[in-house]
C-alpha positions as CSV (number, residue, x, y, z in Angstrom):
1,M,128.2,98.1,137.2
2,A,124.8,96.6,136.3
3,H,124.0,96.1,132.6
4,V,120.5,95.9,131.2
5,P,120.1,92.6,129.3
6,Q,118.6,92.3,125.9
7,I,115.1,90.9,125.5
8,R,114.0,88.8,122.5
9,I,110.7,89.2,120.6
10,P,109.3,86.7,118.0
11,A,109.5,88.4,114.6
12,T,109.6,87.6,110.9
13,Y,111.5,89.6,108.3
14,M,109.5,89.6,105.1
15,R,109.6,91.0,101.6
16,G,106.3,92.2,100.2
17,G,106.3,93.6,96.7
18,T,109.3,96.0,96.5
19,S,109.5,96.6,100.3
20,K,110.8,94.8,103.3
21,G,109.7,95.0,106.9
22,V,109.7,93.4,110.3
23,F,106.4,91.6,111.1
24,F,105.0,90.9,114.5
25,S,102.0,89.2,116.0
26,L,100.4,91.7,118.4
27,T,100.4,89.2,121.3
28,D,104.1,88.5,120.9
29,L,105.0,92.1,121.7
30,P,105.9,93.1,125.3
31,D,102.7,94.2,127.2
32,A,103.6,97.9,127.1
33,A,103.9,97.7,123.3
34,Q,100.6,95.9,122.7
35,V,98.8,99.2,122.9
36,A,99.5,102.3,120.8
37,G,101.7,104.9,122.4
38,A,105.2,105.9,123.3
39,A,106.4,102.5,124.4
40,R,105.4,100.8,121.1
41,D,107.0,103.6,119.0
42,A,110.2,103.4,121.0
43,L,110.4,99.6,120.6
44,L,109.9,99.8,116.9
45,L,112.4,102.5,116.5
46,R,115.0,100.4,118.3
47,V,114.2,97.3,116.3
48,I,114.7,99.2,113.0
49,G,117.7,101.2,114.3
50,S,116.3,104.7,114.4
51,P,116.9,107.5,114.8
52,D,120.3,107.2,113.1
53,P,122.2,110.5,112.4
54,Y,124.4,108.5,110.1
55,G,121.4,107.5,108.0
56,K,122.5,103.9,107.8
57,Q,120.4,102.1,110.5
58,I,123.5,99.9,111.2
59,D,122.3,99.0,114.7
60,G,118.9,97.7,113.6
61,M,116.9,95.8,111.0
62,G,116.3,98.8,108.8
63,G,117.9,99.1,105.4
64,A,118.3,102.9,105.4
65,T,115.6,103.5,102.7
66,S,111.9,104.2,103.0
67,S,111.3,100.8,101.4
68,T,113.1,99.0,104.1
69,S,112.3,101.0,107.3
70,K,109.0,99.4,107.9
71,T,107.1,97.5,110.6
72,V,103.9,95.5,110.7
73,I,101.8,94.4,113.6
74,L,99.1,91.7,112.9
75,S,96.3,90.3,115.1
76,R,93.3,88.0,114.6
77,S,90.4,90.2,113.6
78,T,87.2,90.5,115.6
79,R,85.6,92.5,112.8
80,P,82.9,90.6,110.9
81,E,84.0,89.1,107.5
82,H,87.6,89.8,108.2
83,D,90.5,87.4,109.1
84,V,93.3,89.7,110.3
85,D,93.9,93.3,111.4
86,Y,96.9,94.9,109.8
87,L,98.7,97.9,111.3
88,F,101.6,99.5,109.5
89,G,104.3,101.7,111.0
90,Q,106.7,103.7,108.7
91,V,109.8,104.3,110.8
92,S,111.7,107.5,110.1
93,I,115.4,106.9,109.5
94,D,116.9,110.0,111.1
95,K,114.2,111.1,113.5
96,A,112.6,109.5,116.5
97,F,109.3,109.2,114.7
98,V,106.9,106.4,113.6
99,D,104.3,107.5,111.1
100,W,101.0,105.6,111.4
101,S,99.1,107.8,109.0
102,G,98.9,105.5,106.0
103,N,99.3,102.0,104.6
104,C,102.1,100.2,102.8
105,G,100.6,98.6,99.7
106,N,103.7,96.5,99.0
107,L,103.8,94.9,102.4
108,S,100.1,94.3,102.1
109,A,101.1,91.4,99.7
110,A,102.9,89.7,102.6
111,V,100.2,90.1,105.2
112,G,98.1,87.2,104.1
113,A,101.1,84.8,104.0
114,F,102.2,85.9,107.5
115,A,98.7,85.6,108.9
116,I,98.2,82.1,107.6
117,S,101.6,80.9,108.8
118,A,101.1,82.6,112.2
119,G,97.8,80.9,112.8
120,L,95.8,84.1,112.6
121,V,93.4,82.8,109.9
122,D,90.8,80.1,110.7
123,A,92.0,76.8,109.4
124,S,88.6,76.1,107.8
125,R,89.3,79.0,105.4
126,I,92.7,77.6,104.2
127,P,92.7,75.1,101.4
128,Q,95.3,72.3,101.3
129,D,96.0,73.3,97.7
130,G,94.8,76.2,95.6
131,V,94.3,79.8,96.7
132,A,93.4,81.1,100.2
133,T,91.4,84.3,100.3
134,V,92.6,86.3,103.2
135,R,90.3,89.2,104.3
136,I,92.5,92.0,105.8
137,W,91.3,95.0,107.8
138,Q,93.9,97.8,107.2
139,A,93.7,99.5,110.6
140,N,95.6,102.6,109.7
141,I,93.1,103.8,107.1
142,G,90.1,101.7,108.0
143,K,89.9,99.8,104.7
144,T,89.5,96.2,103.5
145,I,92.2,94.4,101.4
146,I,91.7,91.0,99.9
147,A,94.8,88.9,99.3
148,Q,94.8,85.8,97.2
149,V,97.6,83.6,98.7
150,P,98.7,80.5,96.8
151,M,98.8,77.3,98.9
152,T,100.6,74.0,98.2
153,D,100.5,70.9,100.5
154,G,98.9,73.0,103.2
155,A,101.6,75.6,103.3
156,V,101.9,79.1,101.8
157,Q,103.6,78.8,98.4
158,E,106.3,81.4,98.1
159,T,108.3,80.3,95.1
160,G,107.1,80.6,91.5
161,D,107.8,82.2,88.2
162,F,106.0,85.6,88.7
163,E,108.4,88.4,87.9
164,L,108.0,91.9,89.5
165,D,110.2,94.8,88.3
166,G,112.2,96.0,91.2
167,V,112.6,92.5,92.7
168,T,115.6,90.5,91.6
169,F,114.2,87.0,91.7
170,P,110.8,85.5,90.6
171,A,108.3,84.2,93.2
172,A,104.7,83.1,93.6
173,E,102.1,85.7,92.4
174,V,99.8,87.2,95.0
175,E,96.8,89.2,93.7
176,V,95.9,92.1,96.1
177,A,92.6,93.9,95.8
178,F,92.2,97.2,97.7
179,M,88.4,97.6,98.3
180,D,86.7,101.0,98.3
181,P,90.2,102.6,98.5
182,A,89.1,106.3,98.8
183,A,89.8,107.8,102.2
184,E,86.8,108.4,104.4
185,E,88.0,110.7,107.2
186,E,90.8,113.0,106.0
187,G,91.0,115.4,103.1
188,G,87.4,116.2,102.3
189,G,85.3,113.9,104.4
190,G,85.5,110.9,102.1
191,S,85.8,112.7,98.7
192,M,88.4,111.2,96.4
193,F,89.3,114.7,95.4
194,P,89.5,116.8,98.6
195,T,89.2,120.1,96.8
196,G,86.4,118.9,94.5
197,N,88.5,119.4,91.4
198,L,90.2,116.9,89.1
199,V,93.0,119.4,88.6
200,D,93.9,122.3,90.9
201,D,96.2,125.3,90.5
202,L,98.7,124.9,93.3
203,E,100.9,127.8,94.2
204,V,104.3,126.6,95.4
205,P,106.9,129.1,96.6
206,G,110.1,129.0,94.6
207,V,108.3,126.9,91.9
208,G,105.3,128.9,90.8
209,M,101.8,127.9,89.9
210,L,101.5,124.2,89.2
211,K,98.7,122.1,87.8
212,A,98.1,119.3,90.3
213,T,95.7,116.4,90.8
214,L,95.2,115.9,94.5
215,I,93.7,112.5,95.1
216,N,92.9,110.5,98.3
217,V,92.8,106.9,97.1
218,G,95.1,104.2,98.3
219,I,97.2,106.9,99.9
220,P,96.9,110.7,99.6
221,T,98.9,111.7,96.6
222,V,99.9,115.0,94.9
223,F,100.4,114.5,91.1
224,V,102.1,117.1,89.0
225,N,103.4,117.1,85.4
226,A,107.0,116.2,85.0
227,A,107.6,118.9,82.3
228,A,106.2,121.6,84.6
229,I,109.1,121.0,87.1
230,G,111.8,120.4,84.6
231,Y,111.8,116.6,84.3
232,T,110.9,114.1,81.6
233,G,109.5,111.2,83.7
234,T,112.4,108.9,82.7
235,E,114.6,109.9,85.7
236,L,116.2,107.3,87.9
237,Q,117.0,107.6,91.6
238,D,120.4,109.3,91.3
239,A,119.0,112.1,89.2
240,I,116.7,113.2,92.0
241,N,118.2,111.9,95.3
242,S,121.6,113.4,94.7
243,D,120.1,116.8,94.1
244,A,119.4,118.5,97.4
245,K,117.7,121.4,95.7
246,A,115.3,119.1,93.9
247,L,114.5,117.2,97.1
248,A,113.7,120.5,98.9
249,M,111.4,121.5,96.0
250,F,109.5,118.2,96.2
251,E,109.1,118.6,99.9
252,T,107.7,122.1,99.4
253,I,105.3,120.8,96.8
254,R,104.3,117.9,99.1
255,A,103.7,120.3,102.1
256,H,101.6,122.7,100.1
257,G,99.6,119.8,98.6
258,A,99.0,118.4,102.1
259,L,97.7,121.8,103.2
260,R,95.4,122.1,100.2
261,M,94.1,118.6,100.8
262,G,93.3,119.3,104.4
263,L,95.7,116.8,105.7
264,I,97.5,119.4,107.8
265,K,96.3,122.7,109.2
266,D,99.7,124.4,109.1
267,L,102.8,123.9,106.9
268,A,104.9,123.3,109.9
269,E,102.9,120.0,110.5
270,A,104.3,118.5,107.3
271,G,107.5,117.5,108.9
272,N,105.7,115.3,111.4
273,R,103.7,113.6,108.6
274,Q,106.4,112.2,106.4
275,H,104.6,109.1,105.1
276,T,101.6,111.0,103.6
277,P,100.9,112.5,101.3
278,K,103.1,111.2,98.5
279,V,104.2,113.4,95.7
280,A,104.6,112.1,92.1
281,F,105.3,113.4,88.7
282,V,103.8,112.1,85.4
283,A,104.7,112.2,81.8
284,P,103.5,110.7,78.5
285,P,105.1,107.4,77.3
286,A,108.8,107.4,76.4
287,S,111.5,104.8,76.1
288,Y,114.2,104.6,78.8
289,V,116.6,102.3,80.5
290,S,115.5,101.1,83.9
291,S,117.8,101.0,87.0
292,S,118.6,97.3,86.2
293,G,119.7,98.1,82.7
294,K,116.5,96.7,81.2
295,Q,115.2,98.6,78.2
296,V,111.6,99.9,78.6
297,S,110.0,100.7,75.2
298,V,107.6,103.5,74.6
299,D,105.2,100.7,73.5
300,D,105.5,99.0,76.9
301,V,103.8,101.7,78.9
302,D,100.7,104.0,78.9
303,L,102.5,106.7,80.9
304,L,105.6,107.3,83.1
305,V,105.4,108.0,86.8
306,R,108.0,108.8,89.4
307,A,107.1,109.1,93.1
308,L,108.9,110.2,96.2
309,S,108.5,108.4,99.6
310,M,109.9,109.8,102.9
311,G,111.8,112.5,101.0
312,K,113.5,110.4,98.4
313,L,112.6,109.1,94.9
314,H,111.4,105.5,95.3
315,H,113.4,102.8,93.5
316,A,110.2,101.4,92.0
317,M,106.6,102.3,93.1
318,M,104.9,102.3,96.4
319,G,101.9,99.9,96.3
320,T,99.5,102.4,97.7
321,A,100.7,105.1,95.2
322,A,100.1,102.5,92.5
323,V,96.4,102.4,93.7
324,A,96.3,106.1,93.4
325,I,97.7,106.0,89.9
326,G,95.2,103.4,88.8
327,A,92.3,105.3,90.2
328,A,93.4,108.6,88.8
329,A,94.1,107.0,85.4
330,A,90.5,105.7,85.3
331,I,89.0,109.1,85.7
332,P,89.0,111.3,82.6
333,G,90.6,114.7,83.1
334,T,93.1,114.0,85.8
335,L,96.8,114.7,85.1
336,V,97.4,110.9,85.3
337,N,94.7,110.2,82.8
338,L,95.8,112.9,80.5
339,A,99.4,111.7,80.6
340,A,98.1,108.3,79.6
341,G,96.3,109.8,76.6
342,G,93.0,110.6,78.2
343,G,89.7,108.8,77.8
344,D,88.1,105.9,79.6
345,R,90.3,103.1,80.9
346,T,90.0,100.3,83.5
347,A,93.7,99.5,83.7
348,V,97.0,101.2,83.1
349,R,100.6,100.1,82.7
350,F,103.1,102.7,83.9
351,G,106.8,103.0,83.8
352,H,108.8,103.5,87.0
353,P,112.5,103.5,87.7
354,S,112.8,99.8,88.0
355,G,110.5,98.9,85.1
356,T,106.7,98.6,84.6
357,L,103.7,97.8,86.6
358,R,100.0,97.2,85.7
359,V,97.2,98.2,88.0
360,G,93.5,98.1,87.4
361,A,90.7,100.2,88.9
362,E,86.9,100.3,88.6
363,A,85.7,104.0,88.8
364,T,82.2,105.3,88.4
365,E,80.7,108.8,88.5
366,V,77.4,109.4,90.2
367,D,75.9,113.0,90.4
368,G,79.3,114.5,89.6
369,D,81.2,112.5,92.4
370,W,83.7,109.8,91.5
371,T,84.0,106.6,93.4
372,V,86.4,103.6,93.0
373,S,85.0,100.2,94.1
374,K,88.4,98.5,94.0
375,A,91.9,98.6,92.6
376,I,93.8,95.4,91.8
377,M,97.5,94.6,91.3
378,S,99.7,91.5,91.5
379,R,102.7,91.4,93.8
380,S,104.8,88.7,95.4
381,A,106.1,88.1,98.9
382,R,108.3,85.7,100.9
383,V,109.8,85.1,104.3
384,L,113.5,86.2,104.4
385,M,114.2,85.3,108.1
386,E,112.2,84.3,111.1
387,G,113.0,83.9,114.8
388,W,113.5,86.7,117.3
389,V,114.7,90.3,117.2
390,R,116.6,91.5,120.2
391,V,116.5,94.9,121.8
392,P,117.9,96.3,125.1
393,G,115.4,95.8,127.8
394,D,115.3,99.5,128.6
395,A,114.7,100.6,125.0
396,F,111.0,101.2,125.4
């Protein structure tokens, strides 16, 4: 009996922020997977180990969470004033589905480092020592990201003393700026607020009428007040993820928010759009103990935020959702801004299950319309493993 041999594909396994993913250079992929379509999706599913009815991704590189079921494809950019094109694929754990509808803000912090090491950035733009400015075109959402990557002796510096809650060990700091992060195509033709309102009344079956801020910055996000759904904003993962009824409620909120934002035309479409929108709940500052046992004081934060990704409460905060938080906090009257005490602000520090995170945003109002020129946060990134991934030759 003939057996199909495995093939090997150059790949790098990287941590970026509080996420991990498998990174590829586009030209290293098999020819059939160098273009978008079924072959590419099938290949990435097999690399990560999905779909897995056991929910463990044992036979692949995935870690059985939304934060670790991720893939990135990079290529040298032909777009003016950009160095690299960045395409992100969120791989479903239990379904044969790769969601290309949004970005991963955490892995954005690793893109610059990979691009430099893979020779995708012109050598003239890379200092021997100092900071390399890598101009990234985020192909999923058509936006520019600027990463400041530290360099030492001509190589990317990965070690350092920058600490990021949700990541065990310190590393080098990478500043990431998301330029003009409001969506341009979906949910209102470019409006940050697809409905035109800072706060909407959202009717959710089984829940009732909720106040919601529906914003399309960084990643489409539905914000609701924690108290309105029976929470305090201090919850950790087990309080939500072990409660099937709660998870079903959040998915219902997410689906109805997506419909109101114009991201889907029918509620049935929500299941095939798992990555976006996100749903998050906010609350005023309060003290709590983080998932690592660290005490977070009421004085350490401006507000509390908990967010769900791919149907589960995130262990920290998605980078793109942090952009949405920063933008909404900068606009007086949103639920995020009100939870932080209201008023004008250019930065906010919020509490999440693993600790705290600071994000800044520059928002302006012109003729009643709000725009955000950029949102900035610091993350870290490093290579965990590099070499080849192997998949059966008939897997795609």
